[in-house]
Backbone as CSV, one residue per row, in Angstrom:
resi,resn,N_x,N_y,N_z,CA_x,CA_y,CA_z,C_x,C_y,C_z
1,MET,-10.760,-10.958,-30.205,-9.566,-11.368,-28.896,-8.489,-10.340,-28.361
2,CYS,-8.808,-9.957,-27.245,-8.107,-8.606,-26.591,-6.845,-8.813,-25.989
3,GLU,-5.593,-8.389,-26.047,-4.316,-8.945,-26.361,-4.244,-7.948,-25.034
4,GLU,-3.904,-8.750,-23.715,-3.359,-7.599,-22.557,-1.623,-6.881,-23.213
5,LEU,-2.228,-5.688,-22.942,-1.018,-5.101,-22.506,0.032,-4.809,-21.538
6,ALA,1.521,-5.287,-21.342,2.272,-5.557,-20.095,3.392,-5.004,-20.253
7,HIS,3.923,-4.296,-19.400,4.824,-3.480,-19.245,5.778,-4.608,-18.183
8,GLU,7.134,-4.918,-18.593,7.777,-5.951,-17.833,9.067,-5.254,-16.958
9,LEU,9.156,-5.796,-15.933,10.414,-4.921,-14.992,10.846,-5.654,-13.600
10,ASP,11.759,-5.831,-14.243,12.715,-7.088,-13.305,14.149,-6.476,-12.172
11,VAL,13.602,-6.289,-10.634,14.045,-5.983,-9.833,14.871,-6.241,-8.714
12,ARG,14.877,-8.269,-9.263,15.107,-9.008,-8.743,17.243,-8.772,-8.151
13,GLY,17.473,-8.827,-6.797,19.047,-8.527,-6.681,19.183,-7.096,-6.112
14,LEU,18.369,-6.304,-6.936,18.494,-5.059,-6.755,18.339,-4.770,-4.691
15,PRO,19.421,-3.784,-4.267,19.507,-3.494,-3.101,17.855,-2.129,-2.745
16,PRO,17.652,-2.316,-1.497,16.648,-1.602,-1.178,16.892,-0.034,-0.963
17,PRO,16.435,0.833,-1.855,15.223,0.963,-1.933,15.075,1.196,-3.665
18,GLU,16.235,0.915,-3.983,15.694,0.472,-5.387,15.058,-0.221,-6.487
19,PRO,14.185,-1.246,-5.718,13.275,-1.749,-6.229,12.040,-1.149,-6.222
20,PHE,11.900,-0.550,-4.770,10.709,0.506,-4.448,10.377,1.733,-5.412
21,GLU,11.799,2.158,-5.447,12.475,3.070,-6.521,11.512,3.000,-7.767
22,LEU,11.784,2.036,-8.410,12.240,1.607,-10.334,10.172,1.344,-10.349
23,ILE,9.776,0.610,-9.386,8.183,0.302,-9.183,7.465,1.296,-9.098
24,ILE,7.495,2.542,-8.595,6.786,3.695,-7.890,6.901,4.549,-9.372
25,GLY,8.226,4.319,-9.724,8.502,5.524,-11.314,7.860,4.895,-12.387
26,ALA,7.881,3.396,-12.496,7.345,2.758,-13.820,5.766,3.265,-13.279
27,LEU,4.961,2.743,-12.169,4.085,2.687,-12.445,3.235,4.452,-12.626
28,GLN,3.797,5.289,-12.202,3.700,6.853,-12.716,3.378,7.157,-14.580
29,THR,4.149,6.402,-15.058,4.177,6.208,-16.270,3.060,5.176,-16.562
30,LEU,2.633,4.314,-16.289,2.103,3.517,-16.586,0.358,3.861,-17.756
31,PRO,0.080,3.507,-18.492,-0.896,4.110,-18.745,-2.038,3.680,-18.610
32,ALA,-3.367,4.213,-18.557,-4.631,3.320,-17.987,-4.721,2.727,-19.213
33,GLY,-5.216,1.391,-18.133,-5.606,-0.144,-19.139,-4.362,-1.403,-19.030
34,GLU,-3.565,-0.859,-18.527,-1.798,-1.769,-19.086,-1.604,-2.306,-17.889
35,PHE,-0.890,-2.763,-17.996,-0.344,-3.809,-16.681,0.944,-3.440,-16.047
36,LEU,1.711,-3.768,-15.218,3.105,-3.534,-14.970,3.379,-5.273,-14.797
37,HIS,4.161,-5.612,-14.882,4.828,-7.247,-14.645,6.007,-7.301,-13.707
38,VAL,6.056,-7.777,-12.578,7.543,-7.110,-11.433,7.736,-8.468,-11.595
39,ARG,8.919,-8.657,-11.470,9.945,-9.655,-11.383,10.709,-9.102,-9.989
40,ILE,10.395,-9.827,-8.137,11.171,-9.274,-7.157,12.011,-10.867,-6.806
41,HIS,13.093,-10.422,-5.736,13.405,-11.186,-5.203,13.036,-11.560,-3.658
42,ARG,11.873,-10.451,-3.118,11.518,-10.700,-1.782,10.192,-10.544,-2.200
43,GLU,9.130,-10.541,-1.258,7.856,-10.089,-1.203,7.882,-8.568,-0.848
44,PRO,7.605,-7.708,-1.493,7.729,-6.536,-0.958,6.271,-5.533,-0.452
45,TYR,6.363,-6.273,0.807,5.415,-6.133,2.259,4.864,-4.391,1.995
46,PRO,6.273,-3.139,1.978,5.607,-1.956,2.018,4.348,-1.583,0.946
47,LEU,5.191,-2.333,-0.229,5.000,-1.516,-1.397,3.403,-1.659,-1.533
48,TYR,3.139,-2.812,-0.779,1.246,-2.837,-1.116,0.635,-2.387,-0.363
49,GLU,1.143,-1.704,0.550,0.582,-0.203,1.461,-0.156,0.855,-0.032
50,VAL,1.175,1.375,-0.498,1.193,2.339,-1.346,0.240,1.964,-2.370
51,LEU,-0.070,0.933,-2.654,-0.623,0.270,-3.867,-2.335,0.253,-3.864
52,ARG,-2.357,0.032,-2.531,-3.606,0.081,-2.293,-3.988,1.625,-2.112
53,ASP,-3.432,2.234,-1.133,-3.455,3.770,-1.049,-3.855,4.584,-2.471
54,GLY,-3.095,4.135,-3.304,-3.316,4.888,-4.615,-4.320,4.073,-5.884
55,GLY,-5.119,3.149,-5.238,-6.059,2.849,-5.819,-5.210,1.766,-7.400
56,TYR,-4.689,1.167,-6.946,-3.689,0.054,-7.617,-4.511,-0.923,-6.758
57,ALA,-4.541,-2.513,-8.408,-5.232,-3.768,-8.012,-3.625,-4.712,-8.151
58,TRP,-3.376,-5.719,-7.850,-2.529,-6.591,-7.992,-2.452,-8.017,-7.773
59,GLN,-1.676,-8.550,-8.024,-1.857,-9.836,-7.753,-0.390,-10.468,-7.680
60,THR,0.208,-11.549,-6.152,1.359,-11.541,-6.757,1.426,-13.454,-6.806
61,THR,2.911,-13.949,-7.085,2.454,-15.229,-7.130,4.144,-15.581,-6.652
62,GLU,3.924,-16.499,-6.089,5.544,-16.864,-5.496,5.473,-18.039,-6.947
63,LEU,7.009,-17.827,-7.196,7.787,-18.694,-8.159,8.436,-19.903,-7.357
64,LYS,9.057,-20.353,-8.655,9.344,-21.897,-7.891,11.015,-21.953,-7.341
65,ASP,11.160,-20.266,-7.784,12.751,-20.482,-7.668,12.657,-19.082,-5.801
66,GLY,11.511,-19.185,-5.712,11.610,-18.270,-4.513,11.767,-17.082,-4.938
67,SER,11.674,-16.184,-5.708,10.958,-14.945,-6.043,9.625,-14.877,-6.203
68,PHE,9.587,-13.584,-6.880,7.980,-13.497,-6.520,7.281,-12.614,-7.939
69,PHE,6.431,-12.675,-8.531,6.041,-12.033,-9.448,4.942,-11.768,-9.270
70,ILE,4.526,-10.088,-9.644,3.603,-9.279,-9.237,2.910,-8.789,-10.718
71,ARG,1.899,-8.278,-10.445,0.861,-8.154,-11.714,0.105,-7.067,-11.100
72,ILE,0.984,-5.485,-11.827,0.157,-4.558,-11.059,-0.345,-4.131,-12.298
73,SER,-2.435,-3.336,-11.920,-3.132,-2.624,-12.613,-3.390,-1.233,-12.074
74,TYR,-3.439,-0.852,-12.213,-4.870,0.320,-11.876,-6.318,0.366,-11.671
75,GLY,-6.624,0.040,-10.267,-8.092,-0.029,-10.553,-9.045,-1.319,-11.385
76,GLN,-8.138,-2.381,-11.724,-8.723,-3.524,-12.719,-8.902,-4.334,-11.430
């Protein structure tokens, strides 16, 4: 069984542009084959364009409390 390697980042409640900057910073140090799990208080539409242009794959899930969980990987 392969264990998923993930890094967690909770940016809920931070004012713009802090969430975006922290996510981009975390992605720059994310080891190949690992995932970044982000919790954020709103859906980050500007981030999606940067992810797409950078070759990242992501999946966004809206949580019951209205926040979002985003699973990001490089090219997977």
